[in-house]
N, C-alpha and C positions, 0 to 999 in steps of 0.2 A: 281106240275109242276117242271120240272128239270131246273136248271140254267145252264149257259154255262160251268162252271167248272165240274159239274156233268155229263153233256153230253160228255165232253172231256174224263173224267175218264171212263165212260161206253163204249165209242167208243174204247178206248184203251183196255179195258177188253174183248171186243167182237172180237178183231182182230184174236185171235186164235180159236174162236168157229166156227165149221162147220155149214153150212146152213142145218138144219135138216128138215125144212119145205120148200116145193117148190110150187109155184103157176104157173100152166100151162094153157093150152087152155080151161080147164074146169072151170077156175076161182076159186073163193073162195067158196067151198062147205062145207058140214058138215064134211067130212073127213079132210079137211085142218084145219078147226077150232078145231076139236078134237085133231089132232096132235100138233097144236100150243098150245092149252090149257095144254095138258099133258107135253109138253116140257117146257113151261114157268113156270108151277107150280113147276117143278123139279129144273130148273136151274136159274130162275129169269130173265135171259137175253136170248133173242131169236133172231136168225138171220134167215131171210126169203129171199129166192131167188125168184125173179119174172122173169119168162122166157119172151123172146121177143114176143112170140105168145100167151101170156096170155090174157084171156078174159077181165081182168081189168088192168089198168096201175098201176104203183107203187105208185103214189100219192093216188089214190082211194083205193088201197089195204091197204095202211098204215092206212088210216082213218077207214076202215071197221074193220081191225084186232085190232086196238087200242080200238075201241068201244066195239067189241065183247069180247075181252080178258080183258077189264078194265086195259089196259097197256098204258105206255107212249111211244111215238115214240122218240127214242133217235136220230136217224139220218137215212137218206136215202143216201146210197153211191152206185153210179152206179145202178146195178139191185138188190141191197140188201137193206132190211129194217131191222133195229135193233130196237127191242122192249124191254122194261123193266117193270117188275112188281115185286116190292120188297115184300118179305115175311114179315109177321107181326112179326115173331120172328126168331132168328137164321139166319139172312140174311148173305150171304157170301160176299156181297158188302157193304162197309162202305163209303157212299157217302160224298165227301168233302162239306163243307158248303159254 
């Protein structure tokens, strides 16, 4: 679990990341999970945009994605969800304690 310092650090790091994964009216389907898995595996930090007409709301989407991706929800800001899953080795993010 992330503490408040770690969440703040990761939120700051996610500021310049573009939302590569988008959730729309089709909700969270296999394509969304695949894209999210590929992105978080490569980058560790993932920003997901949830459109207003999405089949699931951002709270529910964050729970589903964190469970399916085995990732931590860093923060939900507006219509964006920030997720983090640290690599076991060679992590690019050095979390404060």
